[in-house]
N, CA, C, O and the ligand as a Tripos MOL2 file, in Angstrom:
@<TRIPOS>MOLECULE
protein
  273   271    69     0     0
PROTEIN
NO_CHARGES

@<TRIPOS>ATOM
      1 N          94.7220    4.7680 -120.8860 N.3       1 MET1
      2 CA         95.2440    4.6300 -119.5260 C.3       1 MET1
      3 C          94.4540    5.5190 -118.5770 C.2       1 MET1
      4 O          94.1810    6.6830 -118.8710 O.2       1 MET1
      5 N          94.1000    4.9580 -117.4560 N.am      2 PHE2
      6 CA         93.2880    5.6700 -116.4810 C.3       2 PHE2
      7 C          94.0950    5.9520 -115.2180 C.2       2 PHE2
      8 O          94.6500    5.0320 -114.6160 O.2       2 PHE2
      9 N          94.1610    7.1950 -114.8230 N.am      3 PHE3
     10 CA         94.8870    7.5580 -113.6160 C.3       3 PHE3
     11 C          93.9270    7.9660 -112.5170 C.2       3 PHE3
     12 O          93.0250    8.7780 -112.7240 O.2       3 PHE3
     13 N          94.1320    7.4020 -111.3700 N.am      4 LEU4
     14 CA         93.3080    7.7560 -110.2330 C.3       4 LEU4
     15 C          94.1920    8.5300 -109.2640 C.2       4 LEU4
     16 O          95.1210    7.9660 -108.6870 O.2       4 LEU4
     17 N          93.9100    9.8150 -109.0800 N.am      5 PHE5
     18 CA         94.7490   10.5830 -108.1700 C.3       5 PHE5
     19 C          93.9170   11.3990 -107.2010 C.2       5 PHE5
     20 O          92.7470   11.6930 -107.4480 O.2       5 PHE5
     21 N          94.5340   11.7490 -106.1190 N.am      6 GLY6
     22 CA         93.8450   12.5210 -105.0900 C.3       6 GLY6
     23 C          94.7640   13.6060 -104.5710 C.2       6 GLY6
     24 O          95.9800   13.5750 -104.7580 O.2       6 GLY6
     25 N          94.1280   14.5800 -103.9030 N.am      7 PHE7
     26 CA         94.8790   15.7200 -103.4330 C.3       7 PHE7
     27 C          94.1640   16.2350 -102.2070 C.2       7 PHE7
     28 O          92.9460   16.4080 -102.2340 O.2       7 PHE7
     29 N          94.8890   16.4850 -101.1320 N.am      8 GLY8
     30 CA         94.1920   17.0330  -99.9760 C.3       8 GLY8
     31 C          95.0010   16.9850  -98.7160 C.2       8 GLY8
     32 O          96.1810   16.6370  -98.7130 O.2       8 GLY8
     33 N          94.3300   17.3460  -97.6360 N.am      9 GLN9
     34 CA         94.9990   17.3950  -96.3470 C.3       9 GLN9
     35 C          94.9450   16.0340  -95.6790 C.2       9 GLN9
     36 O          93.9090   15.3700  -95.6560 O.2       9 GLN9
     37 N          96.0790   15.6390  -95.1400 N.am     10 HIS10
     38 CA         96.1630   14.3790  -94.4300 C.3      10 HIS10
     39 C          96.4030   14.6870  -92.9520 C.2      10 HIS10
     40 O          97.2570   15.5090  -92.6230 O.2      10 HIS10
     41 N          95.6650   14.0410  -92.0730 N.am     11 ILE11
     42 CA         95.8320   14.2540  -90.6320 C.3      11 ILE11
     43 C          96.2350   12.9440  -89.9780 C.2      11 ILE11
     44 O          95.5410   11.9340  -90.0880 O.2      11 ILE11
     45 N          97.3620   12.9830  -89.2990 N.am     12 LYS12
     46 CA         97.8530   11.7910  -88.6280 C.3      12 LYS12
     47 C          97.8310   12.0260  -87.1240 C.2      12 LYS12
     48 O          98.3280   13.0380  -86.6310 O.2      12 LYS12
     49 N          97.2480   11.0760  -86.4060 N.am     13 ASP13
     50 CA         97.1820   11.1670  -84.9560 C.3      13 ASP13
     51 C          98.5190   10.7010  -84.3900 C.2      13 ASP13
     52 O          98.9240    9.5660  -84.6410 O.2      13 ASP13
     53 N          99.2170   11.5500  -83.6300 N.am     14 VAL14
     54 CA        100.5190   11.1560  -83.1030 C.3      14 VAL14
     55 C         100.5350   10.9950  -81.5880 C.2      14 VAL14
     56 O         101.5980   11.0100  -80.9660 O.2      14 VAL14
     57 N          99.3640   10.8420  -81.0040 N.am     15 GLY15
     58 CA         99.3210   10.5260  -79.5770 C.3      15 GLY15
     59 C          98.6580   11.5970  -78.7460 C.2      15 GLY15
     60 O          98.1870   12.6050  -79.2730 O.2      15 GLY15
     61 N          98.6200   11.3730  -77.4240 N.am     16 PRO16
     62 CA         97.9490   12.3140  -76.5380 C.3      16 PRO16
     63 C          98.7250   13.6230  -76.3780 C.2      16 PRO16
     64 O          99.9560   13.6340  -76.3850 O.2      16 PRO16
     65 N          98.0010   14.7010  -76.2370 N.am     17 GLY17
     66 CA         98.6090   16.0120  -76.0420 C.3      17 GLY17
     67 C          98.5380   16.4450  -74.5970 C.2      17 GLY17
     68 O          98.4770   15.6200  -73.6860 O.2      17 GLY17
     69 N          98.5470   17.7510  -74.3980 N.am     18 GLU18
     70 CA         98.5030   18.2960  -73.0450 C.3      18 GLU18
     71 C          97.0730   18.4910  -72.5780 C.2      18 GLU18
     72 O          96.1290   18.4950  -73.3670 O.2      18 GLU18
     73 N          96.9430   18.6570  -71.2420 N.am     19 PHE19
     74 CA         95.6390   19.0220  -70.6970 C.3      19 PHE19
     75 C          95.4870   20.5220  -70.8650 C.2      19 PHE19
     76 O          96.3390   21.2850  -70.4100 O.2      19 PHE19
     77 N          94.4240   20.9530  -71.5050 N.am     20 ARG20
     78 CA         94.2030   22.3690  -71.7620 C.3      20 ARG20
     79 C          92.7270   22.7020  -71.5470 C.2      20 ARG20
     80 O          91.8480   21.8440  -71.6240 O.2      20 ARG20
     81 N          92.4990   23.9820  -71.2760 N.am     21 THR21
     82 CA         91.1260   24.4690  -71.2670 C.3      21 THR21
     83 C          90.8910   25.0970  -72.6380 C.2      21 THR21
     84 O          91.6060   26.0140  -73.0430 O.2      21 THR21
     85 N          89.9180   24.6090  -73.3210 N.am     22 CYS22
     86 CA         89.6470   25.0560  -74.6850 C.3      22 CYS22
     87 C          89.0560   26.4620  -74.7000 C.2      22 CYS22
     88 O          88.1480   26.7700  -73.9280 O.2      22 CYS22
     89 N          89.5770   27.3090  -75.5830 N.am     23 ARG23
     90 CA         89.0490   28.6790  -75.6720 C.3      23 ARG23
     91 C          87.6960   28.7210  -76.3800 C.2      23 ARG23
     92 O          86.9810   29.7190  -76.2920 O.2      23 ARG23
     93 N          87.3430   27.6410  -77.0810 N.am     24 ARG24
     94 CA         86.0730   27.6490  -77.7970 C.3      24 ARG24
     95 C          84.9410   26.9970  -77.0100 C.2      24 ARG24
     96 O          83.8640   27.5760  -76.8700 O.2      24 ARG24
     97 N          85.1900   25.7670  -76.4860 N.am     25 CYS25
     98 CA         84.0940   25.0760  -75.7870 C.3      25 CYS25
     99 C          84.2360   25.0990  -74.2660 C.2      25 CYS25
    100 O          83.3490   24.6330  -73.5510 O.2      25 CYS25
    101 N          85.3810   25.6550  -73.7560 N.am     26 ASN26
    102 CA         85.6290   25.7690  -72.3190 C.3      26 ASN26
    103 C          85.7170   24.4630  -71.5410 C.2      26 ASN26
    104 O          85.6230   24.4730  -70.3140 O.2      26 ASN26
    105 N          85.8920   23.3480  -72.2250 N.am     27 ASN27
    106 CA         86.0870   22.0830  -71.5290 C.3      27 ASN27
    107 C          87.5670   21.9100  -71.2310 C.2      27 ASN27
    108 O          88.4230   22.2630  -72.0430 O.2      27 ASN27
    109 N          87.8620   21.3550  -70.0390 N.am     28 HIS28
    110 CA         89.2540   21.0840  -69.7020 C.3      28 HIS28
    111 C          89.4870   19.5910  -69.9420 C.2      28 HIS28
    112 O          89.0450   18.7560  -69.1530 O.2      28 HIS28
    113 N          90.1680   19.2660  -71.0110 N.am     29 THR29
    114 CA         90.3840   17.8590  -71.3820 C.3      29 THR29
    115 C          91.8100   17.6720  -71.8860 C.2      29 THR29
    116 O          92.5570   18.6300  -72.0880 O.2      29 THR29
    117 N          92.1550   16.4150  -72.0800 N.am     30 GLN30
    118 CA         93.4550   16.1340  -72.6830 C.3      30 GLN30
    119 C          93.2780   16.2100  -74.2030 C.2      30 GLN30
    120 O          92.4480   15.5070  -74.7790 O.2      30 GLN30
    121 N          94.0640   17.0680  -74.8350 N.am     31 TRP31
    122 CA         93.9560   17.2410  -76.2810 C.3      31 TRP31
    123 C          94.7240   16.1380  -76.9900 C.2      31 TRP31
    124 O          95.5530   15.4530  -76.3900 O.2      31 TRP31
    125 N          94.4400   15.9780  -78.2620 N.am     32 ARG32
    126 CA         95.2430   15.0060  -79.0090 C.3      32 ARG32
    127 C          96.2270   15.7450  -79.8930 C.2      32 ARG32
    128 O          95.9580   16.8470  -80.3700 O.2      32 ARG32
    129 N          97.3750   15.1140  -80.1030 N.am     33 ARG33
    130 CA         98.4260   15.7270  -80.9090 C.3      33 ARG33
    131 C          98.3300   15.1510  -82.3230 C.2      33 ARG33
    132 O          98.2990   13.9350  -82.5130 O.2      33 ARG33
    133 N          98.2860   16.0240  -83.2790 N.am     34 VAL34
    134 CA         98.1780   15.5570  -84.6650 C.3      34 VAL34
    135 C          99.2350   16.2170  -85.5410 C.2      34 VAL34
    136 O          99.7640   17.2810  -85.2210 O.2      34 VAL34
    137 N          99.5180   15.5670  -86.6350 N.am     35 GLU35
    138 CA        100.4550   16.1070  -87.6050 C.3      35 GLU35
    139 C          99.6630   16.2500  -88.9030 C.2      35 GLU35
    140 O          99.1100   15.2730  -89.4070 O.2      35 GLU35
    141 N          99.6100   17.4590  -89.4370 N.am     36 THR36
    142 CA         98.8570   17.6540  -90.6680 C.3      36 THR36
    143 C          99.8330   17.9320  -91.8080 C.2      36 THR36
    144 O         100.8690   18.5690  -91.6180 O.2      36 THR36
    145 N          99.4850   17.4500  -92.9770 N.am     37 SER37
    146 CA        100.3040   17.7270  -94.1530 C.3      37 SER37
    147 C          99.4120   17.7370  -95.3840 C.2      37 SER37
    148 O          98.3100   17.1890  -95.3750 O.2      37 SER37
    149 N          99.8960   18.3530  -96.4190 N.am     38 GLN38
    150 CA         99.2020   18.3400  -97.7030 C.3      38 GLN38
    151 C          99.8130   17.1930  -98.4930 C.2      38 GLN38
    152 O         101.0320   17.0160  -98.4910 O.2      38 GLN38
    153 N          98.9770   16.4160  -99.1670 N.am     39 ARG39
    154 CA         99.5790   15.3370  -99.9570 C.3      39 ARG39
    155 C          98.8590   15.0680 -101.2720 C.2      39 ARG39
    156 O          97.6690   15.3320 -101.4440 O.2      39 ARG39
    157 N          99.6310   14.5450 -102.1570 N.am     40 PHE40
    158 CA         99.1490   14.1750 -103.4720 C.3      40 PHE40
    159 C          99.2950   12.6660 -103.5990 C.2      40 PHE40
    160 O         100.3820   12.1290 -103.3880 O.2      40 PHE40
    161 N          98.2120   11.9770 -103.9420 N.am     41 THR41
    162 CA         98.2740   10.5200 -104.0490 C.3      41 THR41
    163 C          97.9400   10.0630 -105.4610 C.2      41 THR41
    164 O          97.1660   10.6970 -106.1790 O.2      41 THR41
    165 N          98.5330    8.9700 -105.8260 N.am     42 LEU42
    166 CA         98.2810    8.3470 -107.1210 C.3      42 LEU42
    167 C          97.9440    6.8870 -106.8400 C.2      42 LEU42
    168 O          98.7510    6.1620 -106.2590 O.2      42 LEU42
    169 N          96.7610    6.4580 -107.2500 N.am     43 PHE43
    170 CA         96.2490    5.1220 -106.9160 C.3      43 PHE43
    171 C          96.3250    4.8630 -105.3970 C.2      43 PHE43
    172 O          96.7060    3.7810 -104.9510 O.2      43 PHE43
    173 N          95.9520    5.8820 -104.6320 N.am     44 PHE44
    174 CA         95.9120    5.8330 -103.1610 C.3      44 PHE44
    175 C          97.2870    5.7230 -102.4910 C.2      44 PHE44
    176 O          97.3700    5.5140 -101.2810 O.2      44 PHE44
    177 N          98.3450    5.8610 -103.2570 N.am     45 VAL45
    178 CA         99.7020    5.8270 -102.7050 C.3      45 VAL45
    179 C         100.2280    7.2560 -102.6670 C.2      45 VAL45
    180 O         100.2660    7.9290 -103.6970 O.2      45 VAL45
    181 N         100.6380    7.7300 -101.4730 N.am     46 PRO46
    182 CA        101.1490    9.1100 -101.4160 C.3      46 PRO46
    183 C         102.4590    9.2530 -102.1890 C.2      46 PRO46
    184 O         103.4180    8.5260 -101.9290 O.2      46 PRO46
    185 N         102.4990   10.1770 -103.1260 N.am     47 VAL47
    186 CA        103.7260   10.3970 -103.8870 C.3      47 VAL47
    187 C         104.4270   11.6920 -103.4980 C.2      47 VAL47
    188 O         105.6360   11.8270 -103.6850 O.2      47 VAL47
    189 N         103.6830   12.6300 -102.9660 N.am     48 LEU48
    190 CA        104.2680   13.9030 -102.5530 C.3      48 LEU48
    191 C         103.5850   14.3440 -101.2770 C.2      48 LEU48
    192 O         102.3710   14.2030 -101.1350 O.2      48 LEU48
    193 N         104.3710   14.8830 -100.3390 N.am     49 SER49
    194 CA        103.7170   15.5110  -99.2000 C.3      49 SER49
    195 C         104.5470   16.7080  -98.7720 C.2      49 SER49
    196 O         105.7750   16.6850  -98.8470 O.2      49 SER49
    197 N         103.8760   17.7410  -98.3300 N.am     50 TRP50
    198 CA        104.5760   18.9710  -97.9790 C.3      50 TRP50
    199 C         103.7660   19.7240  -96.9330 C.2      50 TRP50
    200 O         102.6230   19.3760  -96.6340 O.2      50 TRP50
    201 N         104.3800   20.7550  -96.3900 N.am     51 GLY51
    202 CA        103.6840   21.6270  -95.4330 C.3      51 GLY51
    203 C         103.3000   20.9320  -94.1490 C.2      51 GLY51
    204 O         102.2110   21.1510  -93.6170 O.2      51 GLY51
    205 N         104.1960   20.0900  -93.6450 N.am     52 LYS52
    206 CA        103.9060   19.3590  -92.4210 C.3      52 LYS52
    207 C         103.8530   20.2980  -91.2150 C.2      52 LYS52
    208 O         104.7410   21.1290  -91.0230 O.2      52 LYS52
    209 N         102.7960   20.1550  -90.4040 N.am     53 LYS53
    210 CA        102.6300   20.9970  -89.2190 C.3      53 LYS53
    211 C         102.1910   20.1540  -88.0460 C.2      53 LYS53
    212 O         101.4040   19.2190  -88.1970 O.2      53 LYS53
    213 N         102.7050   20.4880  -86.8760 N.am     54 ARG54
    214 CA        102.2700   19.8380  -85.6510 C.3      54 ARG54
    215 C         101.1810   20.6820  -85.0190 C.2      54 ARG54
    216 O         101.3400   21.8940  -84.8690 O.2      54 ARG54
    217 N         100.0890   20.0580  -84.6500 N.am     55 MET55
    218 CA         98.9850   20.7710  -84.0350 C.3      55 MET55
    219 C          98.4860   19.9820  -82.8320 C.2      55 MET55
    220 O          98.7460   18.7860  -82.6980 O.2      55 MET55
    221 N          97.7630   20.6800  -81.9610 N.am     56 GLU56
    222 CA         97.0190   19.9890  -80.9260 C.3      56 GLU56
    223 C          95.5600   20.3300  -81.1360 C.2      56 GLU56
    224 O          95.2060   21.4610  -81.4690 O.2      56 GLU56
    225 N          94.7180   19.3250  -80.9340 N.am     57 GLN57
    226 CA         93.3150   19.4870  -81.2450 C.3      57 GLN57
    227 C          92.4340   19.0880  -80.0720 C.2      57 GLN57
    228 O          92.6560   18.0600  -79.4340 O.2      57 GLN57
    229 N          91.4370   19.9120  -79.7990 N.am     58 CYS58
    230 CA         90.4550   19.6210  -78.7490 C.3      58 CYS58
    231 C          89.6100   18.4370  -79.2040 C.2      58 CYS58
    232 O          89.0990   18.4130  -80.3230 O.2      58 CYS58
    233 N          89.4720   17.4450  -78.3070 N.am     59 THR59
    234 CA         88.7070   16.2560  -78.6960 C.3      59 THR59
    235 C          87.1980   16.4780  -78.5810 C.2      59 THR59
    236 O          86.4090   15.6560  -79.0460 O.2      59 THR59
    237 N          86.7990   17.5980  -77.9570 N.am     60 VAL60
    238 CA         85.3770   17.8740  -77.7900 C.3      60 VAL60
    239 C          84.8110   18.6110  -79.0090 C.2      60 VAL60
    240 O          83.8240   18.1720  -79.6000 O.2      60 VAL60
    241 N          85.4360   19.7280  -79.3810 N.am     61 CYS61
    242 CA         84.8650   20.5360  -80.4560 C.3      61 CYS61
    243 C          85.7420   20.6020  -81.7080 C.2      61 CYS61
    244 O          85.3060   21.1010  -82.7450 O.2      61 CYS61
    245 N          86.9790   20.0990  -81.6120 N.am     62 GLY62
    246 CA         87.8320   20.1060  -82.8040 C.3      62 GLY62
    247 C          88.6740   21.3520  -82.9990 C.2      62 GLY62
    248 O          89.3630   21.4870  -84.0100 O.2      62 GLY62
    249 N          88.6230   22.2760  -82.0250 N.am     63 GLU63
    250 CA         89.4710   23.4690  -82.0850 C.3      63 GLU63
    251 C          90.9370   23.0400  -82.1230 C.2      63 GLU63
    252 O          91.3250   22.1120  -81.4140 O.2      63 GLU63
    253 N          91.7530   23.7030  -82.9390 N.am     64 SER64
    254 CA         93.1550   23.3020  -82.9750 C.3      64 SER64
    255 C          94.1110   24.4780  -82.7890 C.2      64 SER64
    256 O          93.8000   25.6220  -83.1190 O.2      64 SER64
    257 N          95.2720   24.1540  -82.2550 N.am     65 LEU65
    258 CA         96.3260   25.1380  -81.9800 C.3      65 LEU65
    259 C          97.6330   24.5860  -82.5090 C.2      65 LEU65
    260 O          97.8490   23.3740  -82.5120 O.2      65 LEU65
    261 N          98.4940   25.4650  -82.9510 N.am     66 HIS66
    262 CA         99.8430   25.0320  -83.3390 C.3      66 HIS66
    263 C         100.6040   24.6810  -82.0860 C.2      66 HIS66
    264 O         100.5270   25.3920  -81.0850 O.2      66 HIS66
    265 N         101.3410   23.5850  -82.1360 N.am     67 SER67
    266 CA        102.1740   23.2960  -80.9790 C.3      67 SER67
    267 C         103.6250   23.4910  -81.3710 C.2      67 SER67
    268 O         103.9620   23.5960  -82.5510 O.2      67 SER67
    269 N         104.4860   23.5390  -80.3440 N.am     68 ARG68
    270 CA        105.8890   23.7920  -80.6050 C.3      68 ARG68
    271 C         106.5360   22.6400  -81.3430 C.2      68 ARG68
    272 O         107.7280   22.6910  -81.6440 O.2      68 ARG68
    273 ZN         86.9540   22.5890  -77.5150 Zn       69 ZN69
@<TRIPOS>BOND
     1     1     2 1
     2     2     3 1
     3     3     4 2
     4     3     5 am
     5     5     6 1
     6     6     7 1
     7     7     8 2
     8     7     9 am
     9     9    10 1
    10    10    11 1
    11    11    12 2
    12    11    13 am
    13    13    14 1
    14    14    15 1
    15    15    16 2
    16    15    17 am
    17    17    18 1
    18    18    19 1
    19    19    20 2
    20    19    21 am
    21    21    22 1
    22    22    23 1
    23    23    24 2
    24    23    25 am
    25    25    26 1
    26    26    27 1
    27    27    28 2
    28    27    29 am
    29    29    30 1
    30    30    31 1
    31    31    32 2
    32    31    33 am
    33    33    34 1
    34    34    35 1
    35    35    36 2
    36    35    37 am
    37    37    38 1
    38    38    39 1
    39    39    40 2
    40    39    41 am
    41    41    42 1
    42    42    43 1
    43    43    44 2
    44    43    45 am
    45    45    46 1
    46    46    47 1
    47    47    48 2
    48    47    49 am
    49    49    50 1
    50    50    51 1
    51    51    52 2
    52    51    53 am
    53    53    54 1
    54    54    55 1
    55    55    56 2
    56    55    57 am
    57    57    58 1
    58    58    59 1
    59    59    60 2
    60    59    61 am
    61    61    62 1
    62    62    63 1
    63    63    64 2
    64    63    65 am
    65    65    66 1
    66    66    67 1
    67    67    68 2
    68    67    69 am
    69    69    70 1
    70    70    71 1
    71    71    72 2
    72    71    73 am
    73    73    74 1
    74    74    75 1
    75    75    76 2
    76    75    77 am
    77    77    78 1
    78    78    79 1
    79    79    80 2
    80    79    81 am
    81    81    82 1
    82    82    83 1
    83    83    84 2
    84    83    85 am
    85    85    86 1
    86    86    87 1
    87    87    88 2
    88    87    89 am
    89    89    90 1
    90    90    91 1
    91    91    92 2
    92    91    93 am
    93    93    94 1
    94    94    95 1
    95    95    96 2
    96    95    97 am
    97    97    98 1
    98    98    99 1
    99    99   100 2
   100    99   101 am
   101   101   102 1
   102   102   103 1
   103   103   104 2
   104   103   105 am
   105   105   106 1
   106   106   107 1
   107   107   108 2
   108   107   109 am
   109   109   110 1
   110   110   111 1
   111   111   112 2
   112   111   113 am
   113   113   114 1
   114   114   115 1
   115   115   116 2
   116   115   117 am
   117   117   118 1
   118   118   119 1
   119   119   120 2
   120   119   121 am
   121   121   122 1
   122   122   123 1
   123   123   124 2
   124   123   125 am
   125   125   126 1
   126   126   127 1
   127   127   128 2
   128   127   129 am
   129   129   130 1
   130   130   131 1
   131   131   132 2
   132   131   133 am
   133   133   134 1
   134   134   135 1
   135   135   136 2
   136   135   137 am
   137   137   138 1
   138   138   139 1
   139   139   140 2
   140   139   141 am
   141   141   142 1
   142   142   143 1
   143   143   144 2
   144   143   145 am
   145   145   146 1
   146   146   147 1
   147   147   148 2
   148   147   149 am
   149   149   150 1
   150   150   151 1
   151   151   152 2
   152   151   153 am
   153   153   154 1
   154   154   155 1
   155   155   156 2
   156   155   157 am
   157   157   158 1
   158   158   159 1
   159   159   160 2
   160   159   161 am
   161   161   162 1
   162   162   163 1
   163   163   164 2
   164   163   165 am
   165   165   166 1
   166   166   167 1
   167   167   168 2
   168   167   169 am
   169   169   170 1
   170   170   171 1
   171   171   172 2
   172   171   173 am
   173   173   174 1
   174   174   175 1
   175   175   176 2
   176   175   177 am
   177   177   178 1
   178   178   179 1
   179   179   180 2
   180   179   181 am
   181   181   182 1
   182   182   183 1
   183   183   184 2
   184   183   185 am
   185   185   186 1
   186   186   187 1
   187   187   188 2
   188   187   189 am
   189   189   190 1
   190   190   191 1
   191   191   192 2
   192   191   193 am
   193   193   194 1
   194   194   195 1
   195   195   196 2
   196   195   197 am
   197   197   198 1
   198   198   199 1
   199   199   200 2
   200   199   201 am
   201   201   202 1
   202   202   203 1
   203   203   204 2
   204   203   205 am
   205   205   206 1
   206   206   207 1
   207   207   208 2
   208   207   209 am
   209   209   210 1
   210   210   211 1
   211   211   212 2
   212   211   213 am
   213   213   214 1
   214   214   215 1
   215   215   216 2
   216   215   217 am
   217   217   218 1
   218   218   219 1
   219   219   220 2
   220   219   221 am
   221   221   222 1
   222   222   223 1
   223   223   224 2
   224   223   225 am
   225   225   226 1
   226   226   227 1
   227   227   228 2
   228   227   229 am
   229   229   230 1
   230   230   231 1
   231   231   232 2
   232   231   233 am
   233   233   234 1
   234   234   235 1
   235   235   236 2
   236   235   237 am
   237   237   238 1
   238   238   239 1
   239   239   240 2
   240   239   241 am
   241   241   242 1
   242   242   243 1
   243   243   244 2
   244   243   245 am
   245   245   246 1
   246   246   247 1
   247   247   248 2
   248   247   249 am
   249   249   250 1
   250   250   251 1
   251   251   252 2
   252   251   253 am
   253   253   254 1
   254   254   255 1
   255   255   256 2
   256   255   257 am
   257   257   258 1
   258   258   259 1
   259   259   260 2
   260   259   261 am
   261   261   262 1
   262   262   263 1
   263   263   264 2
   264   263   265 am
   265   265   266 1
   266   266   267 1
   267   267   268 2
   268   267   269 am
   269   269   270 1
   270   270   271 1
   271   271   272 2
@<TRIPOS>SUBSTRUCTURE
     1 MET1         2 RESIDUE 1 A MET
     2 PHE2         6 RESIDUE 1 A PHE
     3 PHE3        10 RESIDUE 1 A PHE
     4 LEU4        14 RESIDUE 1 A LEU
     5 PHE5        18 RESIDUE 1 A PHE
     6 GLY6        22 RESIDUE 1 A GLY
     7 PHE7        26 RESIDUE 1 A PHE
     8 GLY8        30 RESIDUE 1 A GLY
     9 GLN9        34 RESIDUE 1 A GLN
    10 HIS10       38 RESIDUE 1 A HIS
    11 ILE11       42 RESIDUE 1 A ILE
    12 LYS12       46 RESIDUE 1 A LYS
    13 ASP13       50 RESIDUE 1 A ASP
    14 VAL14       54 RESIDUE 1 A VAL
    15 GLY15       58 RESIDUE 1 A GLY
    16 PRO16       62 RESIDUE 1 A PRO
    17 GLY17       66 RESIDUE 1 A GLY
    18 GLU18       70 RESIDUE 1 A GLU
    19 PHE19       74 RESIDUE 1 A PHE
    20 ARG20       78 RESIDUE 1 A ARG
    21 THR21       82 RESIDUE 1 A THR
    22 CYS22       86 RESIDUE 1 A CYS
    23 ARG23       90 RESIDUE 1 A ARG
    24 ARG24       94 RESIDUE 1 A ARG
    25 CYS25       98 RESIDUE 1 A CYS
    26 ASN26      102 RESIDUE 1 A ASN
    27 ASN27      106 RESIDUE 1 A ASN
    28 HIS28      110 RESIDUE 1 A HIS
    29 THR29      114 RESIDUE 1 A THR
    30 GLN30      118 RESIDUE 1 A GLN
    31 TRP31      122 RESIDUE 1 A TRP
    32 ARG32      126 RESIDUE 1 A ARG
    33 ARG33      130 RESIDUE 1 A ARG
    34 VAL34      134 RESIDUE 1 A VAL
    35 GLU35      138 RESIDUE 1 A GLU
    36 THR36      142 RESIDUE 1 A THR
    37 SER37      146 RESIDUE 1 A SER
    38 GLN38      150 RESIDUE 1 A GLN
    39 ARG39      154 RESIDUE 1 A ARG
    40 PHE40      158 RESIDUE 1 A PHE
    41 THR41      162 RESIDUE 1 A THR
    42 LEU42      166 RESIDUE 1 A LEU
    43 PHE43      170 RESIDUE 1 A PHE
    44 PHE44      174 RESIDUE 1 A PHE
    45 VAL45      178 RESIDUE 1 A VAL
    46 PRO46      182 RESIDUE 1 A PRO
    47 VAL47      186 RESIDUE 1 A VAL
    48 LEU48      190 RESIDUE 1 A LEU
    49 SER49      194 RESIDUE 1 A SER
    50 TRP50      198 RESIDUE 1 A TRP
    51 GLY51      202 RESIDUE 1 A GLY
    52 LYS52      206 RESIDUE 1 A LYS
    53 LYS53      210 RESIDUE 1 A LYS
    54 ARG54      214 RESIDUE 1 A ARG
    55 MET55      218 RESIDUE 1 A MET
    56 GLU56      222 RESIDUE 1 A GLU
    57 GLN57      226 RESIDUE 1 A GLN
    58 CYS58      230 RESIDUE 1 A CYS
    59 THR59      234 RESIDUE 1 A THR
    60 VAL60      238 RESIDUE 1 A VAL
    61 CYS61      242 RESIDUE 1 A CYS
    62 GLY62      246 RESIDUE 1 A GLY
    63 GLU63      250 RESIDUE 1 A GLU
    64 SER64      254 RESIDUE 1 A SER
    65 LEU65      258 RESIDUE 1 A LEU
    66 HIS66      262 RESIDUE 1 A HIS
    67 SER67      266 RESIDUE 1 A SER
    68 ARG68      270 RESIDUE 1 A ARG
    69 ZN69       273 GROUP 0 **** ****
């Protein structure tokens, strides 16, 4: 029997974020809101996920911040 499994961070785009000035690239843009979680998949089907966090990410350089 052969098992195909994966493990890693999953990033889900949950829509547009706020307009912010980035502390890294100094561009003032609308950030995107993402939800990150750790997940374990078996045959590409997620079976476990944990550590869900809401973040906002700069669309220019990828800098991210925790959001409320
Ligand atoms: Zn940036």
